[in-house]
C-alpha positions as CSV (number, residue, x, y, z in Angstrom):
1,X,150.7,111.6,215.5
2,X,149.5,109.9,212.2
3,X,146.0,110.3,213.2
4,X,146.4,114.5,214.2
5,X,148.6,115.1,210.4
6,X,145.3,113.2,208.9
7,X,143.1,115.6,210.8
8,X,145.1,118.5,209.8
9,X,144.9,117.5,206.5
10,X,141.3,117.4,206.1
11,X,141.1,120.6,207.6
12,X,143.2,121.9,204.5
13,X,141.3,120.4,202.4
14,X,138.0,121.4,203.6
15,X,139.3,125.1,203.7
16,X,140.8,125.2,200.9
17,X,137.2,124.3,199.0
18,X,134.9,126.2,201.6
19,X,137.2,129.4,200.4
20,X,138.7,128.3,197.1
21,X,135.9,128.0,195.3
22,X,134.5,131.2,196.3
23,X,137.7,132.7,195.2
24,X,137.7,131.1,192.0
25,X,133.8,132.3,191.2
26,X,134.1,135.8,192.1
27,X,138.0,136.8,192.2
28,X,140.1,134.5,190.4
29,X,138.2,133.8,187.3
30,X,136.4,137.0,186.2
31,X,138.6,139.4,184.3
32,X,139.5,142.2,187.4
33,X,141.2,145.1,188.0
34,X,144.4,144.2,189.2
35,X,144.0,145.8,192.6
36,X,140.6,144.5,193.2
37,X,142.0,141.3,192.1
38,X,144.7,141.4,194.6
39,X,142.6,143.0,197.4
40,X,140.1,140.5,197.1
41,X,142.8,137.2,197.5
42,X,143.9,139.1,200.7
43,X,140.7,139.6,201.9
44,X,140.0,135.6,201.3
45,X,143.1,134.3,202.5
46,X,142.6,136.5,206.1
47,X,139.3,134.4,206.3
48,X,141.1,131.4,206.0
49,X,142.8,132.0,208.7
50,X,140.1,134.1,211.2
51,X,137.2,131.3,210.9
52,X,138.9,128.5,211.7
53,X,140.8,130.4,214.5
54,X,138.0,132.0,215.9
55,X,135.7,128.5,215.5
56,X,138.7,127.6,218.1
57,X,138.8,130.3,220.6
58,X,135.0,130.7,220.8
59,X,134.1,126.7,221.2
60,X,137.1,125.1,222.4
61,X,138.8,125.1,225.4
62,X,138.7,129.0,225.7
63,X,134.8,129.7,225.1
64,X,135.5,133.0,224.2
65,X,132.0,134.6,223.3
66,X,133.3,137.3,220.8
67,X,135.5,135.1,219.0
68,X,132.7,132.7,219.0
69,X,130.6,135.2,217.0
70,X,132.7,136.1,214.8
71,X,133.6,132.6,213.6
72,X,129.9,131.5,213.8
73,X,128.8,134.5,211.3
74,X,132.2,133.8,209.1
75,X,131.3,130.2,208.8
76,X,127.8,130.8,207.4
77,X,128.3,133.5,205.1
78,X,131.2,131.1,204.0
79,X,128.6,128.4,203.2
80,X,126.4,130.3,202.1
81,X,128.8,132.0,199.2
82,X,130.4,128.4,198.9
83,X,126.8,127.2,198.2
84,X,125.8,129.9,195.5
85,X,129.1,129.5,193.5
86,X,128.8,126.0,193.0
87,X,125.6,126.8,190.9
88,X,126.9,130.0,189.7
89,X,129.6,127.8,187.9
90,X,127.1,125.7,186.7
91,X,125.4,128.8,185.4
92,X,128.6,129.6,183.8
93,X,128.8,126.7,181.9
94,X,125.6,126.9,180.3
95,X,126.2,130.5,179.5
96,X,129.7,129.3,178.3
97,X,127.7,126.5,175.8
98,X,125.6,128.9,174.7
99,X,128.2,131.6,173.7
100,X,127.9,134.3,176.0
101,X,130.6,136.4,176.1
102,X,132.0,137.6,179.5
103,X,129.9,134.3,181.3
104,X,132.7,134.9,184.4
105,X,131.8,138.2,185.0
106,X,128.0,137.7,184.8
107,X,128.3,135.0,187.3
108,X,130.4,137.0,189.5
109,X,128.1,139.6,189.7
110,X,124.6,137.0,189.9
111,X,126.7,135.4,192.8
112,X,127.4,138.7,194.7
113,X,124.1,139.8,194.5
114,X,122.4,136.8,195.5
115,X,124.6,136.0,198.4
116,X,124.3,140.0,199.9
117,X,120.2,139.3,199.3
118,X,120.6,135.9,201.1
119,X,122.3,136.5,203.7
120,X,120.9,139.9,204.8
121,X,117.3,137.9,204.8
122,X,118.9,135.0,206.2
123,X,120.5,137.1,209.4
124,X,116.6,139.0,209.9
125,X,115.1,135.1,209.5
126,X,116.9,134.3,212.3
127,X,116.4,136.7,214.9
128,X,113.0,137.3,214.2
129,X,110.3,135.9,216.8
130,X,109.4,132.6,215.3
131,X,106.3,132.0,213.4
132,X,103.8,130.0,214.9
133,X,102.9,126.5,213.7
134,X,99.2,125.1,214.5
135,X,98.8,121.1,214.0
136,X,96.1,118.8,214.6
137,X,97.6,115.5,215.2
138,X,95.1,112.5,215.5
139,X,96.1,109.8,218.3
140,X,93.5,107.1,218.0
141,X,94.4,106.0,221.3
142,X,93.6,109.2,223.1
143,X,90.4,109.1,225.6
144,X,88.0,112.1,225.4
145,X,88.8,113.3,228.4
146,X,92.3,114.7,226.8
147,X,90.8,115.5,223.4
148,X,91.5,118.9,222.2
149,X,94.6,118.9,224.3
150,X,96.8,121.8,223.2
151,X,100.4,120.8,223.1
152,X,103.1,123.8,222.6
153,X,106.5,122.9,221.7
154,X,109.7,125.0,221.7
155,X,113.3,123.4,221.2
156,X,116.6,124.3,219.9
157,X,116.7,127.6,221.3
158,X,120.5,127.4,221.6
159,X,121.0,130.4,223.9
160,X,124.9,131.6,223.7
161,X,127.5,134.0,222.8
162,X,124.8,136.4,221.4
163,X,123.0,137.7,224.1
164,X,119.5,136.9,222.9
165,X,117.1,137.4,226.1
166,X,114.5,140.1,225.0
167,X,114.0,137.8,222.4
168,X,113.8,135.1,225.2
169,X,111.5,137.3,226.6
170,X,109.4,137.4,223.7
171,X,109.4,133.7,222.6
172,X,107.9,133.2,225.7
173,X,105.2,136.3,225.3
174,X,103.8,134.2,222.1
175,X,104.0,130.5,224.0
176,X,101.9,132.1,227.1
177,X,99.0,133.4,224.9
178,X,98.5,130.1,223.3
179,X,97.0,128.9,226.9
180,X,98.8,125.3,226.0
181,X,97.7,122.5,228.6
182,X,101.0,121.3,228.1
183,X,104.6,123.0,227.3
184,X,107.7,121.2,226.2
185,X,111.2,121.9,225.5
186,X,112.9,119.4,223.3
187,X,116.4,119.8,224.0
188,X,119.4,122.0,222.7
189,X,118.7,125.0,225.3
190,X,121.9,126.3,225.7
191,X,125.5,126.5,224.8
192,X,127.8,127.2,227.4
193,X,127.5,126.8,231.2
194,X,124.5,127.9,233.2
195,X,126.4,131.0,234.8
196,X,127.0,132.4,231.2
197,X,123.6,131.2,229.9
198,X,121.3,132.0,232.6
199,X,120.4,135.4,231.7
200,X,118.8,134.4,228.5
201,X,117.5,131.0,229.7
202,X,115.3,132.7,232.5
203,X,112.2,134.2,230.7
204,X,111.6,130.2,230.6
205,X,111.0,130.1,234.2
206,X,107.2,132.1,232.7
207,X,106.2,129.9,230.7
208,X,103.0,129.1,231.8
209,X,100.7,125.3,231.3
210,X,97.7,124.2,233.1
211,X,99.0,120.5,233.4
212,X,102.7,120.2,233.0
213,X,105.8,121.7,231.5
214,X,108.5,119.0,230.6
215,X,112.1,119.2,229.3
216,X,114.6,117.2,228.0
217,X,118.4,117.3,227.0
218,X,119.8,117.9,223.3
219,X,123.4,116.6,221.9
220,X,124.4,120.5,223.1
221,X,124.0,120.0,226.6
222,X,126.2,117.0,227.0
223,X,129.0,119.4,225.0
224,X,128.9,121.4,228.2
225,X,126.7,120.5,231.8
226,X,123.9,118.7,231.1
227,X,122.7,117.5,234.8
228,X,123.7,121.2,236.0
229,X,120.9,122.3,233.4
230,X,119.0,119.4,234.0
231,X,119.0,120.9,237.8
232,X,118.2,124.8,236.8
233,X,115.3,124.0,234.7
234,X,113.9,122.2,237.3
235,X,114.5,125.2,239.6
236,X,113.0,127.1,236.9
237,X,109.6,124.8,237.4
238,X,110.0,122.7,234.4
239,X,110.1,118.9,234.6
240,X,113.0,117.2,233.6
241,X,112.1,113.7,231.7
242,X,115.6,112.7,232.6
243,X,114.8,108.8,230.9
244,X,111.3,109.0,233.1
245,X,107.9,109.8,232.4
246,X,105.0,111.7,234.2
247,X,101.3,111.0,233.4
248,X,99.0,113.8,232.8
249,X,95.1,113.4,233.5
250,X,91.9,114.9,232.4
251,X,88.2,114.1,232.0
252,X,89.1,111.1,233.4
253,X,91.5,109.9,231.0
254,X,95.2,109.7,231.4
255,X,98.2,110.5,228.7
256,X,101.6,109.8,229.5
257,X,104.8,112.0,228.6
258,X,108.1,110.4,228.6
259,X,111.5,111.7,227.9
260,X,114.7,110.0,227.3
261,X,118.2,111.7,226.9
262,X,119.9,112.3,224.0
263,X,122.7,109.7,222.4
264,X,125.4,111.5,223.0
265,X,124.6,111.2,226.9
266,X,126.1,107.6,226.5
267,X,129.5,108.8,225.8
268,X,129.3,111.5,228.4
269,X,130.7,110.2,231.2
270,X,128.1,111.1,233.6
271,X,126.3,108.2,235.6
272,X,123.0,107.6,234.4
273,X,123.4,109.7,231.2
274,X,122.0,107.8,227.8
275,X,118.8,107.1,226.3
276,X,117.2,104.6,228.0
277,X,113.2,104.3,226.6
278,X,112.9,101.1,228.6
279,X,113.7,103.2,232.3
280,X,111.7,105.9,230.6
281,X,108.4,103.7,230.6
282,X,108.9,101.5,233.2
283,X,105.7,100.8,234.9
284,X,103.0,102.7,232.2
285,X,100.3,100.4,231.5
286,X,100.0,99.3,227.7
287,X,96.9,100.9,227.1
288,X,97.8,103.8,228.2
289,X,98.8,106.7,225.4
290,X,102.5,108.3,225.5
291,X,104.0,111.3,224.1
292,X,107.5,110.9,223.7
293,X,110.4,113.6,223.8
294,X,113.5,112.3,222.4
295,X,115.9,115.0,220.6
296,X,116.8,113.2,217.6
297,X,114.2,112.3,214.7
298,X,116.4,108.9,214.3
299,X,115.6,107.8,217.9
300,X,111.7,107.3,216.5
301,X,113.4,103.7,215.1
302,X,113.2,102.7,219.0
303,X,110.1,104.5,219.9
304,X,108.3,102.5,216.7
305,X,109.6,99.2,217.9
306,X,108.1,100.2,221.6
307,X,104.5,101.4,220.6
308,X,104.9,105.2,220.9
309,X,102.1,106.7,220.1
310,X,104.0,110.1,219.2
311,X,107.4,111.5,219.1
312,X,108.7,115.0,219.5
313,X,111.8,116.1,218.0
314,X,113.9,118.8,217.2
315,X,117.5,118.7,216.3
316,X,117.5,119.4,212.2
317,X,116.8,123.0,212.3
318,X,115.0,122.4,208.9
319,X,118.6,122.4,207.7
320,X,118.7,126.0,208.9
321,X,121.4,127.3,206.0
322,X,120.2,126.3,202.6
323,X,121.7,123.8,201.6
324,X,122.8,122.2,204.7
325,X,119.5,120.8,204.6
326,X,121.2,118.3,202.0
327,X,123.3,116.9,204.5
328,X,121.3,116.9,207.3
329,X,118.9,113.9,205.7
330,X,122.2,111.8,205.6
331,X,121.9,111.9,209.1
332,X,118.4,111.9,210.0
333,X,115.4,110.4,208.8
334,X,113.2,113.4,208.8
335,X,114.0,116.9,208.2
336,X,110.2,118.8,209.4
337,X,107.0,118.2,209.8
338,X,104.8,115.1,210.8
339,X,105.5,111.7,209.7
340,X,104.5,108.2,210.1
341,X,106.6,105.4,211.3
342,X,105.0,101.7,211.7
343,X,101.8,101.5,212.4
344,X,101.1,103.6,215.4
345,X,104.1,106.0,215.9
346,X,104.0,109.4,214.5
347,X,106.9,111.8,214.6
348,X,106.5,115.4,214.7
349,X,110.0,117.1,214.0
350,X,110.4,120.5,215.0
351,X,112.4,123.3,213.1
352,X,113.7,124.8,215.6
353,X,113.1,128.0,217.8
354,X,116.2,129.3,217.6
355,X,119.4,128.6,216.4
356,X,123.0,127.2,216.6
357,X,126.1,129.2,215.8
358,X,125.6,131.0,212.9
359,X,122.5,133.9,213.4
360,X,121.4,132.9,209.8
361,X,118.5,130.9,208.7
362,X,118.1,130.3,204.8
363,X,114.9,128.9,203.8
364,X,114.5,127.0,207.0
365,X,112.0,129.6,209.0
366,X,112.2,129.0,212.6
367,X,109.1,127.9,214.7
368,X,107.3,127.8,218.2
369,X,104.5,124.9,217.7
370,X,101.1,124.3,218.7
371,X,100.0,120.8,218.2
372,X,95.9,119.8,218.9
373,X,95.8,116.2,220.2
374,X,92.7,114.5,219.0
375,X,90.9,110.9,218.8
376,X,89.8,110.9,215.6
377,X,86.2,109.9,216.6
């Protein structure tokens, strides 16, 4: 009982902060007509109830997609408004110290205009077909026969309550135009059951790759049907790298693609789930270069200890909605891009191809990634 009360108290405190700061910045502090102040207060009060209720109905045991769409969008918008309100109050302090009259009214207007502009931009950015990000990655141990291998990456598609079947088809078109040798999906495929999301995922069955298509689980698969998604992706022609590896060969040289489960799999209750790098590398010769698919960037610590050449991760979304990236960095060593860890290991962290929850991306654009592997010789 005390634990439940503590959680309720924490939720109330978070809601009070998330909604209270914007209310004070826009409604409570400026000198507004009484009717506008009352109307604004009613809107904020209603939102305080609607957001948690719709999130629970949408993402709790009931899994109501309509509620999830309302809750997700509302949560993203209030986070953005809260962040802008914090900055607005800093501006208000500067204006007040500078002797500017009506600082509260000016800040209220600035925050509202900035919010409207960023919300519109964020929704367009989230729903667009991701931009292509191309990068050469040097793997010194890569054989000459594999030099120039084209490796396409999608991740964090998060097919969910908002039907994105057409978007999925367009993503597949872009990937196929790359004429990649290998394509990988680095986890967080969908939110919900196979039965509910199969239509959106179906276009992935048309992805083409010359040497292999590989898939691993992310943390969100373990909120639902991880094993079912592994099986479904196999049915669509992808090779699930569930703590295992597969070699690809070209020109007499070999490169191993290995994959491990997301760390949340260990507590999922599913037999055999959870990251197991030794199992994934079992039988791999020490001289063979390895590309590891591991959903979370922080899994690179173990990868570096094992001498992995290149780890591919997603999970961070690049922060997705500014300034959430500051919180992401508290949990992950890297936000996005190519980084080096230890003597041999490199990590490429994708900002993700889709979005989770709020259909917003603010200063964190999505991507489809094409890595060209080079041996540097």
